[in-house]
Each structure stands twice: as structure tokens, then as C-alpha cells.
N, C-alpha and C positions, 0 to 999 in steps of 0.2 A: 628395482626391477627393470631387467632389459626388455628390448622390443620382443625378442623371440622367446623370453620366458612366459609372455602373455599368449603366445600362440601354440603353448604345448598342446599336442594332440591333434593339431590342424597341419601337419606336414604335408599331407596329400594337396589340402588347399593351396598352402604355401608354394609348394612344387608347381601345380599348375598355373599359379599367378607368375612365376618366373616366366614358363614357357609361353603364357599368353603375352605377357608384356614384351618379351624378346621378338615374338611374331609382329606384335602391334607397331614397335619402333622400325622394325625393319619395312613395314609397309608405310610406315610414317616418311621414311628417307624416300621412297619411292615416289608417293603421292606429292609431297614438298616440291620436288624436282619437277612434277607435272605442273603444279600450281605455279611455280616460277616462270614456267615459260607459257602457261595459259592460264592467265589471272581468273578468267570467267568461267573456268570448268567447274561447273556447279557440284559435280559429282564426286570431285577430288576434294571441293571443300567439305561437303558432307562427310565424306570417309574420315578425313582428319579429324573433324569434329567429334566424329563417334568413337573415334580411337582415344583422343583425350578423354572422354566421357568415359568410357569403360574403364579406362586406367584409374581415372578418380573414383569411380564406383567400386571397384575390386579393391583398390589401395584403401580404402575407406573402411571396408569391411573387416581388413587385415590391420587395421591402427597403423597403418605407415603413414604418419601423417605428412611426412615431407613429400612423399609421392603425391598425395592428395591436393597439395597446396599448390606445386607446380602444375599439376594437370587441370586444377580449377582455374589457374591463371592463363594457361594456354587456351583452355576452353572458352573463357572470355572473349579472347582475341579471335578465336575462330567464330563465336557467335556474332560477333560484331562486323566480321567479313561476311557472313551468312545474311546479316539482317541489311547488308549495303552499306553500313556506316563506316566501314573500314577498307581500303584497298589492299591487296596482298600485293605492297610494293616490295622490292629486294630487300629492304630494311625489316619490313614484318617477317619476310619469310626467314631471314637471318636470325631474327631473334626465336622464331618458333623451332629454328633447327638447334639453336642452343640448348632448349628444353628438351629436344629430343636426345641430345648427346647427354645431358644431364639424366634420363632416364636409361640411357645405356650403362652408363657407369654406378648410378644405384642399384639397378637390377643386377649386376654383377656382384655389388656389395651384399645384397640379400643372399645372393647363391654362395657366397662364401661365410653368410653370417656374421658380417660386420655390422657392428653396432653405430658406426659412424659413416653418413653418408657424405657426399659433397655439399657445402654451403648452398643453399637455394637462392640466396641474395642476389648473386650475378644474373640469374636467370630473372628474377623477377624485377631487378632494376631495367633488364632489356625490355620486357613488357611495359614498365612504367613510364620508358622514353618514348613508347610507341605512342601510347595514350595522351602524354604530353606534348607531342609534336603533333597528333590529331586535333587536339583541342586549342592548338595556337598557344600553348603555356610555356614559357621558357624554364627548362628544369634547373633549378639551382640546388646547390648543396645546402644540406641543413646545417645549422650552427652546431658545434659540437656539445657533447653534454659535459657541463661543468660543475654543477650543484648536486649536493646530495639530496636537495630537497625534491628535485625532479625525480629522482630515483624513487623517494619515498612516496610521491603521488604516484608513480606508474604501478609500484608494487601494491598500495592501496586499491587502485583501480581493478588490478589483476585479482586480489584477494576478493573484493565484493562481486566481480563477474563469476568468479568460481563459485562462489556461495549461491548465487543466482542459478548457476548451472545445475549446482547439486539439488536444489530445490526441485529446478524443472523436471530432473531426471527422476526424484523422488515422486513426483506426482504421476509418472506413466506407469501404470501396472502392466501394460502390455506394449506390444509393438503400434496398437492401432491408436493408443493415447498419446503418442508423441505428435504435436501440433506444431506448426510452421514456427510459432513464437519459441518454442520449446527449443528447436535448432537454431534459432537466431540466438538465443541465451548460450547454448553449449559453443557456438562459433565465437560470440562476443569475449567468452572467458577464455578460449583459445588464443583470440588475438591480443587480449590485453596482456596476458602472460608471454606471449611470443615479445610484446615490445619492451615489457620490463626486463627479459632475459636479455634483448638484443642492446638494449640500453648500457646494460652493465659489461656487456663484451665491448660495445664501442668506446666506454669510458677507460678500458683496459689498453684498446687498440691506439687511441690517441694519446695516452701516456705513452706508449712506445715509439709510436711515430714521431712523437714531438723531439724524442731524444735521439733521432739518427743523424747521422754522418751525412753532410749532404753531398760531399765528394764520392760517396759510395752507398748511393740510395738502396731501400729495402725493394725486393723484388718477390712476386709470387709467381706460381705455376697456375695458369688459367685452366682448373680442368672442365669447367662448363663449356668451354669453346673446343675441346678436343673430341674426337671421334670416339665415343664410349666403346665400339667394339674392339678398338686397337690398344686403349690404353693399358689393359691388362698383360697384354702381348708385348707392349713396349717395357712394361716394368720388368718383366720376367727377363727378358733379352738385355735389357740394360744391366740388371744386377749381374746377369752370366758374364757379360763382357767387361765390367768393371772388376769383377773377381779375376777374370783371366789376366786383365792388364796389371792389377797388384801381383798376382802371381810371378809374371815375366819380371816386374821391377825389383820384385824381393830377391828374384835369382841374381839380377843385374847388380843388386848390392851386395850379395854375398862375394861379387868378384872383386869389389873395390880394395881390398887388404892385399891383394896380389902386387907383386913388385913390377910387373910389367905395366905397359902404359894401357889406360883404361879405354875400352873399345865395347862397340856394340856390334854384332853381325848383321847383314844386309837383312836376313829373315825375320829377326826381331822388330827391327825399325819397320819392314814391311807389315808385320803382325801388328804391332802398335799403331800405324798409320791408319790401317783399315781398320781397327776397333774404335778409332776416334771418329774416322768418317762415318761408319756405320751409326754411330751416336749423334753425331752431327745433324744426318739426314733425317734419321727418325724422330729426334727431338724436333727439327724444324717443321716436317710434316705434321705434328701434331700441336704445332702451336707453343712448345715449351723453348722459347727463344733464348732465355737465360742459360740453359744448359748446352743449347747448340751453339752460342756464341763461346763458351769455354772449350767445348770440344773443337770447334772449329781454329781457335787459337792453338790448341795443343797438335791439331792436324799440320798446321802452318809449321809447327817446329819440326815434325816428323818429314814434313816434305823438304825443309832445308837440309835435313841429315840425309836424306835419300839423295839429293842434288849435291852432296859433299860440301854445302855452302857452310855448314856448321860442323864444329868438332865435339863430340859428345865427351862428358865429364860427370863426375860423381854427382856434382850438385844438381844436375839436371834428374836423377833418380828421385832425391829428395823431394824435389818441386812436383814431378810427376806422382808421387805417392800422397802428397799433399791435395792434389787435383783429383786424384781418383777417389780418396776418402771424402772430400768435398761433395762431388758428385753422388758418391753412393749414399752419403747422408740424406742428401735433398730427395733423391729418388726412393730410398727408404720412408721418408714422410709422405712423398706422393702415394705410396703404396698403402699407407693408413687411410688414405682418402682426405686428409685435413693437412693439407702442405702448408707448412709455417713460412714466414717471410724470411728471406735471407739477403746476404749480400754477396755479389759475385765480382765487385771491383778488386779486393785483395787477390783473387785466385788469378785474374787476368793479368794483375801487374806482375805477379809472381813469374807467370809465364812469358809476358813481355821481357823482362830480365834476362830471360836465357836465350831470347831469339837472335840471332846475330843475322842482319841485313846485308844483301847485296851493295856493290857501289851504287848501282842505280835501284833505287828503292821500288818495290813493287806494291800496288796497290792491291790490298787484300778487301774483298767485299765483305763487310760486316754483316750479320744480321740486323733486322730492324730492332731498334731498341724497345724495352717492354714498359709499358705506361706505369708511372710511379703512382699508389694511391696516396692521395692528398689527406692530411689530417682532419681537415674541415668536412669530409665527405663520411657520414656514417653510413655502416652497414647493418641493415636489420636482417639478423639471421634467427628465424624462428627455431625455435626448440620442438622436438616431435610431441605431439599432443596425445595426451594417454585418454583414449575412449574406449571403454571395453564393448564390446558388441552386447546389445541387450537381448538375451534369448529367454523367451516366455516358456517355462516347465510345461509340458503336457499337453501343449497344442501344436508341435509340429511345426512352427513357422520358423523362417530364416530371422537373422539378427536385422536389427532396425535399418541398417546400411544398406540392405539388399531388399528392399521392398520394391524396386523397380529392377529386376532381375539382367545381370549382366551374362554374356556367354560363358559356358562351361564353369566359371568359378560360382555364380549364384546356384547353379545346379548342385555343384558340390556343397556348397555350405548348406544347402537344405538337407541334403544327404548327410552331412554331419550332425545337423542339430537332429534329425529323426534318429539317427544312430544313439544319440546321448539321452533318449526318452527312456522310463523306465520299460523294461520288457514285459509283455502281458502272456500270460500263461495260456497256451492255445487250447487246452481242455477246457477253460471257462470264457473262451471268446468266440463267440458264434461265427465272427467273420473269418475265423482261421479256416473253417471249412468251405469257404463261397467258391462258386465257381469262378469267381473274377480272378483268381491266384493263379489258375492254369493259363489263363490267357495272357496274363502280366508277365509270367515268367517267359512265354513264348515271344512276346514282344521285345522284352529285354534280351532275348538270345539273338533274335533278329536283327537288332539294333547295333550289338557290340561285334563290329566288323574289324576291328582294331584291337590289338592290346600293347601293352608296354613291357619292352625287354631289356634289361640291364647289359649294357654294353659289353661287361666283362663274359657275362654268359655267352653272348653273342659270338665274341671271339673265341672262346673255348671251344663253340660249335663249329667254327671256322677250321681252328687247330684241328679238330676231329676229322673233318671233311678233308683237309690235306694230308691226314695220316692214312685215312682211307685211300688215297690216290697212291701214296707210297705201297700200301698192301696190295692193290690191285697191279703195280707194277711188277712186284715181288711175285704176284699168283702168275702172271703172264709168263714170267721168266721159266718159273718151275714147271708150267704146262709145257713150255716149249722143250725143256729138257726132257721130260718123260716122253712125250713124242718123240724126241729123238732115239730114245733108247728103245721105247717099245714100238715104234713104227706106227703104221695107221692100223686101227681097229676100231670096234665099237666103244670101248673103254676110253681111249683117247680121244676119240671123235666126241662122245659125250662130253669129256673133260673140257675140251675145246668149245662146245657150244655153252656149257655153264661159264667158262670164262668170259666168252663175248657178251653173254646176257650182264654177268658181273660189270663188266667194262661199260656196259649202255648204262646200267642203273648207277654206278659209280660218277659217270659223267652228267647224269642228270640231277643228282643230289648234290654234286659241286657246284653246278651252274645256279641250281636252287638256292643254296646257303650263299653263294656269293652275292646273289640277287639280293639277300637281306642287309648286306653292308653297302650296296648303291645307294648312292644320293644324288639329286639332280645337281649339274656345276653351277646351276644358280647361287649355291651356298657360297662357292667361291667368286662368282661373279658379282654379287650383290653391292659389295662395296665400291664398285669401280665408278658408277654415276656420280656419287658423293665425292669420291676420289677426285674426279676429273674437274668437279665443280670448284672444289675448294684449291685446287693447282691454277686453276684459270681466274681467279678472283681479282687479280692485278688489272685485267682489263688490255693487257698487249696482245693476247691472243684468244679469240674464240673457238673454240672446239664443241662439236656435235658427237657424242658417244653413241655407237648402235651396237647393241647386244644381241646376238642370235644364238641359237642351239641351248637355250638355257634348262630344257628338259632333258638334255644328253646326261645321262647316268654313267657314274665313275665310283670307284673304290673311295669310302670315306677317308681311309688314310691317304690317298693321293690328293684328294681335295684339301686336306689339311695341311699336305706338304708342298700343293704347288701354289697356294696363296702369295708367298713372296716373291716367287720369281714372276709371278703375274703381276704384281706391284712394280717391280723393276722395269718390267717390260713397257707396261703403260706409261710410268712416269718418263721412260726413255724416249716414247712416241710424242708424249706431250713437250717435253723440254727441249729435245733435239730435234724431232721429226718435223712437227707442225711449225711453221712459220708465223712470225706476228703477223697483225692485220695488215699492216702497212707493206710489209714483204709480199705477202700473197696478193694483194691488189697490185702492186709493181709487175708480178709475173704474168698477171691475167685470171688468177685464180678467184674463187670465192672467197667471201669475207671469212666464213667460218672454216676451219679445217674440219676433217672428218676422220674419227679413229673407230674402227670396227673390233671389235672384241667377239669371236664366235667359236663353236665347239660342233662336232660332229663325229659320229662312229664309223670306223671304217675296219671292218673285220673286228679283230680281237683287240682294237687300239682305238683311242681316242685323238683326234687332233684338233688343236687349239691353235687360232690364228690371231694374231695381233697385227693389224693392218692398218697403216695411215697414208692420207694423200698430200704428206709433206715434200722435204727437201730431198729425201732418199740419203744415200750413202756418198759422201764425196770422196771417190776414190783417190784423187791427186792429194788431198788432206790426209787420209790414212796412210797411204805410202810415205808422205813426208814425215809425219809424227813417227810411224813405226822404225823408220831409219833413223831418226834423232834419238828415238829411245833405246835404239841398239836392239829391237825385236828382229831386224832382218837388216841385211846389208843391202848395198846398192846392186850388186849383182843378183843377189838372190829376188830384189824387187824387178829386175828388169825381166826375170824368167816367170815372174808370176802373173797369172792372169787377174783380170779385175774382181771375179768372184772371189778368187783366192785370198785377194787383198782385202776384199770386203769382209771374209771370216775372220780377219785380225780383230774385229771389234770385240770378240769374246776374250781377248788376249788380256790378261791382267795388268792395270795401270795405263791401258791405252785409252784415251779420249780425244777427241776432235773439238770439244767446247772451247770457245774463245775465252771462257771465263769461268771461275769457279763460282757457284752459286750454292744456296743452302741445300738444293736438293739433288746435285749432280755436278759432274765437271772435274773429278778428279781421276775417272777410267776405274772406278772401284763398282763393281755390281753386274755388268755382264758376264766377266768370267765367274763370277759366283751363281748367275744364273745357269749358266751351261754345265757348272759342278753340279748342281742342285738337281737339274733335270737329269743328268748322267745317274744320279743316285737312285732315281726312281726307275731305272732301267729304261730311260726315254731318250729321246734325241732333239735337238733343235736345229732349224735351217734357216736361213736369211737371204730374201732376194729384194732387189730393189731395181727402181729407175731413177734414174737421177731427176730431180724436180717433180717426179711423179708419185712417188712414195715408198715405202718400204714394207715389206711382209715378213715377220717373223713367224714360222710354223713350228709346234710342237708336238711331238709324236709320242704318246705315253700307253702303257700296257693299262688295262682295264682294271687288273688287280696287281698287288705286289706280292701276293701269298703265293698263288699258284701261277707258274707261268711255264710257256713252251721253251725248251732250250734245246741247242744243237749239241749232243756230244762229240767230243773231238777226243783223240788220243797223241799224247806228246811224249814219245821215248813208251816206259811202260805205264804212265799215269793218265787216268781220263780226266777231263776237264769238260765244263758246260758253258756255253756261248747264249746269251739271251737272244732267242731267234730274232727278237724286235730289232737287234742291233746287225744282225747279219744280211749283208746286201746280195751277195752271191758268193758261190764256190766253184773253184775250178781246179784240175789236175795239173800239178806242176809238171812241166816237161822240159828238157835241157834248152837252154838258150833262151828261155822265156823272161828271165831276168837281166836287166842291164844295171849298170853300175854308175852313179853319179857322185863325185867327190868322195869315193869309197863306200858309198851305202847303196845297198840294193833297192831297186825300185822296180815297178810291174807297169809296161806301158799297156792300158786298156781302152779301147775307143776314145783315143784323143784325149785320155787323162794320165797324168804320171801318178802312181800310187806308190807311195814310200812302204817298205816290206820290212816285217818283224820276224826274225828266226825264233821260233818260240822254244825250242832245244837249248838254244844258244842264251835265251832270256832265262829261262829255268835252269840251266848248266847241267843239261843232262847228256851223259856220256853217248857217244856213236854208236857203241856196241848194245846199247839197249834198244834200239830201232830196228831190231832185225827180225821181229814178228809181230803181226797185228793183234788185234783184240781176239781175234779166234785161234791164235796159235800157227798163222800160216807166214811162211817167209814172203817178205817184201820188202823193197826198198821206194816203193812209190812216195810222194808227197803231195800234199793240196795247199792251196792258197784260199783262206776265208777270207773275203773283203767284209770288213765292218766299218761302220760309221758312227761318228757321235759329233753332235754341233756343226754337222755339215763339214766335217773333217773325216777321209777315209783312210784305212792302212790295209796293209794284206799280212795276214797271219799264216806262217808255213808251218802247218801241222802234219803229224804223221799219218793219220787217218780220220776220216768223217765216220764215226760209228753209227749213230739214229739221232732222230729227233723224238724226245719225247716229253712228257708234262712233267714238270719236278715242283716240290715243296720246297721254297727259299726258306732257310733257316739263317738266323745270324750267327756271326761268329763271336760275338762277346767282345767286351771291351778292349781286350789284349790282342786277340787272334784279328780282331777287326782292323787292326792299323797294317796288317800285312800287304806290301803293294801288291797291285794289280788282283786282288782278292775280294770279291763283293758277298759272299755268303758261300753256304753249301748245302747240300741235300744227300739223301740217301736213296741209292737205285735199288731196283728190285732183287739184286743179288746180295745186299746188305752192304754193298761198298759206299763209303763216305766219299763225295765227289765234290771239289772245289768249283763254285761258279766264279768266272773270270768278271772282272772289273772293265767293260768295255772303254768306259770314259778315262780310265787311269792309264790303260794300253795305249790309247790314242793320243793322250797329252804327254805321256811320260816314257811309253816304252821305246821311242827310239833313242833316246838318251840314256837308258839303261845299260 
């Protein structure tokens, strides 16, 4: 019988366990960071202790034995710290962090209803190492299990202990009868069974490791050391990337039979390069160094193809298909929660045979090797302990494990037990009519201030609110047309008043519904204290992270989408911005660098700032790198201001890093940040002062569903520009535009802004531009200045029609790939109007 079969009928309790445990581990991350810097903070120590105690109690009730085991071990460590018997040193805090990561991964497994959790042994060994060091005992590896006699003895002990446990449980007629010695018998049985199972598993491991090839040692992925909240995202993204890689390679393989010379386009090479770079960075961040090592080697080969130092051949396709299949198999095992040992040496050797080196060999920085598990070190991996909650029929008591109630879950457990009692007949029960019932119901109603709503239902309600906005616009259009036809009068006046009232109510409903989707941006920020800590563990840099504006509310979909861009920017500040301790002291700065991550609301937008006090942007380096990479010519560089050069950091493939590391250095990331923020109808700006720091400023709409837009006309067609991207608009007069190298530009307040003629871009015949949206003859044109990633262009359009709220609708998979189009909406007159993609226009419109 599986874990979840035993919990049939307890779905509500299990759901609350997941929610509560996730909240506790998030709080543990924060409290452990406090404890790491302030070791004497007794309140933080107590909070951490209570969190583990709560997890132990609630998981024990639900029979999640692995949870209980790890929580109990962590609780013991915290209890020693509380009693002053143990100091929260970095090694101790690191061990507790490992247990927190285990809980994150295991809770996700429960949410997916996976039967297999990550092994608990690495966590328990971390704690064992703490106690061994504390007692001055040298930790030695136990001898391997070699004889069947030892197994027989262990199994005999387990059977005897299980029998004793059964007798102890049979003695208890209700919850109050279970004494301390009965608990001891139960746990003794569990421990004996665990030892027997672990010994059997250790024998198999010892046999496998003894036969390994010393030249290609076995490696494993350490799930316990990986941040739990990122593992599931890593797995899904990695599988998607590897499937994309395989698709590209299979298409290349199909071209091998052609008579012409085998070749690969630059776009394909860039796509493969970016894919392996992303895998390398993500794997390294989570500590999956074997995957990072293989991806790094593959990335090196793609880099040589980009530089023209290698010539592609059909053998490369076969080799990379093998690499892709190998990585996919490893990650699929990781997805199951029980990654198997593997060997990466053959894969790396296969890639090394492909790589052609320059005459002067380049030193490639390899990831740190992963330690190999020795055959003499056994791993005790407890199996789940099957202990059914003891529920006493008829007395309404909770199961035995909840005799000391835990928040929320214990209350639900009691409610569940009461619900299972035989229902009494109100006619025969004198208590049914007692006056206390009314008071109880009243108290219950007063206490229930919040309810849970399914996300799909909430999204449906928001969609309906959006449709209401469209109908409001339609009614407004009809009202204006009726007023034009009938003129002023009581009927049209009443219609106008009703329309205004509806407009007001619609706005209130829209804003109220949108508030339901709003979440504090703390949901996106909470990962960064831990991320910065992990990135600075080498000791070369000291960084203090400050977070402000955590209570700023933002649409849930925006929060989900902004996470990855923020990770890139924070990693950029840590890796490129902040100097090492030695460099900062040489410049007269404080030893520790400072990174500020803040958010605040400005009108209908949210502003997010990532600010550091590091080296800033070295404009000379950016100029030199941009010229050497062919992004700009020397003449263009001479005409560009420092700010314009600085914005080149968003160009794909541009990096000023002196060396390639596991985190960055290839110039991949900042262009992705700009692209992803553009997809959110947002913008990003960068400002800096050399040797004083850099500030990235992101501007985002509060919501992606309903947004204000400027309706423009190009020829006969109407389009919408997101208002967040519109800087200003001006009437175009003769002689206003200049020409530079055959391209029109607008000189505006000491800025030179390139211009895109929208009629030319959309192939609109000149004769279509004779009438405006109201049918009047006119030849006037306007320039709308739009910006994205701090880059501005002017769009020459036929007319500025109106600014109105729009409901953004997706274009689907096929039409969604049309250049310069981000979505569509329906106006009040029923016309479908396309919403322009400002980011695409700014980036690619000038070359179209």
C-alpha cells in the first residue's frame, strides 16, 4: 500500500500540510540567514526550532516518516543550540540549510503525489558530522557489509522490535493509554527496520561501486544540496531545452545525404550555443556539476564554431545527439527523485574528440570535480515507517500524534476525526436544541474572514471582467453614435448618464477583480537572500543584500514571469558589478559590497530597481568588445555617447568578463532579460557611474490582462501601442526629419532618434492614407516616440485616434509568431485591432 493510499479521505489535511510546510521552509530560509549573521539571536533560534517541531508533528500525523526523521534530527540540532551546547557556526547553519532544501524538494514530491522522496541519508550524515565534531570524535567510514550473517542478525532484530511494537500498540485501548515506553518501542521497531533495509541497500551499492572503472568514476547529483524551490523549474526547463536541441540536431541529420557540403547556419549555431549555455549556468547554480561540466564542453565546441575555428561535419550531429540523450536520461532520473549513479567521462571524451583547438591553446575553466562516493562508506537510507494514526471511535479525539496540537493541521485533524463519528439523531439528542449552537455558529461566521478559491475560477472571473470592459467600450461607442444622430435631449441625456454610471461601476469591478490576482512582490524576492549567499560562498566577495518594497503588489502572472530576469540581473550584479574584497579595499571602499533590490508603485506601473555599489560599466571595454564582435563600427562608436554604448550590454553575445565562469561570461542573459521584460509590456533602463555602481530600473504594468493603449492609424488600419511604452507624440512638420547614411532620424532635445515609417514597414499604399478615422481628408502625420530597454525610436503614423483601456488577447501559436505583433483586442465597434510589440519594433524594425 502506498503512502497516499493510507491518507484516503484526508485530502484537505494533506493540502494544508503542503501549504503550511512551504510557508515554514520559506520562513526557515530567512531565519537561518539571520542566525548566520547574528548567532546569538535567541528569537530566530526559537523560530527555527518551532518550525522543525511543527513539521515533525504534522508529518508524523500524516505518516510521512521521512519528513519526521529529518525534522526530528534538525530539531535535535536546534535544541542543542537553544541549550547552549552547540554554536550556530557556518558548518552548522549549512547543515540545517541542507535539511531545508530537502523539505522543499520533498514537499514538491508530496504535491505531485510522488511515492519516492529524496534520500534522507545525506541530510542525516551532515547532522552526524556536526555532533561528531562537537564531541571531538573523529568520524570514520564504517566497514562495508560483507556477510549474510550480519543481515540475518539485523532482520531478526527488526522482527523482534516490530513484534514488540505490535504488542505495545495492542495494549493501548485509547489515545491516553500510549505511554512513553510504548513510543520507545514503536520508534525502536522503526529504527531496526531502517537499519536492516539500509544494510541490504548498502550491499548492492558496495557491489556496484567495487566494479567501477577507475578512469571514469561514478557520479551522482546531490539533490539534498540544491535549493528545493528551483529544482522542479530546472527539470522542466532542462527537458524542454534538450528536446529543442534534439529537434535541431535531427533536422541537421536529415541534410547529411545532400550532395552539397555539410554546413550549419549561424542562427542554428547560436541557438545551440544559447541552449547549452543555459543548461551550464542553471546546473552550476543548483550544484549539478556533472551536467554543468558536459554542457560546458558542448558550449566550448559551439563557441569554436561561432569563431570559425572549427568546421562542422556530420560526425558532430551524432556526437551531440548522444550527448543530448545522455543528459536527458540523467535529468529524467532526477525528475523521479532518485537519481542513479552515472559516468560522464565517456560523454566528455566524445566531445573532446570533436573540439579543434587554435594554435595557441585556450584555457577553459572547468567546474569543480564532484566527489566520488567511496565503497567503504555506507549510506543508511531509512525506508518510510508505516504507522497508522490511532483514532478512538466515539470520543472525538485526534490521532495520537497530535496530542500536542500544531497550528492549522491539528485543528483540521480534530475536525476530520469528528466528521468520521457516527451521526446522532437530532430528535433524540437534547443537545441539538441547546442555546449554545447559535452562539457557536455566530463565532464561526465571524472567524471565517478568508476563503480559498481555485485559481481557474479566479482567472475565469478576470476574463469576464475583461469582457465587461469591451462591452463598456462598445456601449460608449453606441451612445456617442445615438447622441450624434438624435442630438441633445432628455433621452440622450439619460442614456449618457447611465453610460457614465456603468463606466464607473465597470472600473470599480475591474479594479476589484484585479486586486484578487495581486500578490506581494515578496513572492518573487524571497529567493534572493539565499541565492546571494550561495553565490558568495567562495569567500572572494562579501555582499550585503538589502530588499525594500516587499509589500508592493503585482499581478500573479507578472510575478511568475519576472523571476528569471531578476535572477539574471542579481547574478550580474554579484558576478560583474561587485568587486572582490581585495579590489574594494584597494579602491578605498568598504570590504562588503551592497546590492539593493527594491520595488515601488508609480501610477499604474511597478518600478523594480537592482542597484549595486560596484565597479559600474567600463565604457571603454564595452566599446572595444562591441567593435571586435562586429556590433558597431569604429565610426559608429565615435558618434555614440557613453550612455548609448552602455546600453549595448543588452546586445546578444556581448560580455566584458575576462574569463568564462560557471555563472556567466559568455554574454548570454542580458539580451534575454530585455526580451522577456518586453514581452511583459515593460521596459528596462540602465544607469551607472564608473567605480560607484550600476542601477537597472524595470518598469512593468500592474497587470497583463487589461492595459491602457494608444490607438493609432496606419493607412486604413488601426493598431494599439501599449501606453507604458509611449514616451511622447508630436505632429510631423516638413523639414523635421534629417537623414544619416540614408536613414531618417529625428533630432529631439539633444538626442538623435531613429525613425520607422509604419506605412513602409506594413507595405501600405500611399493612396490609402487620404482619409482619417472619421472620414475627413488629411495628409498630416505624427511621430510617436516609443522606448524599450532604454532605446528609443520614432514611429511615423497617419493619425493618433484615442487612448483607451484594452483587453489583451493572445494570438495563438501560429499567429503569435507574426513579427511586430504582441496580441489583439476587440474595440467597441466590434473591430479586431492588433496590439504592436514595441520591443520587436525597437530591436528589429529598423532592419525590416
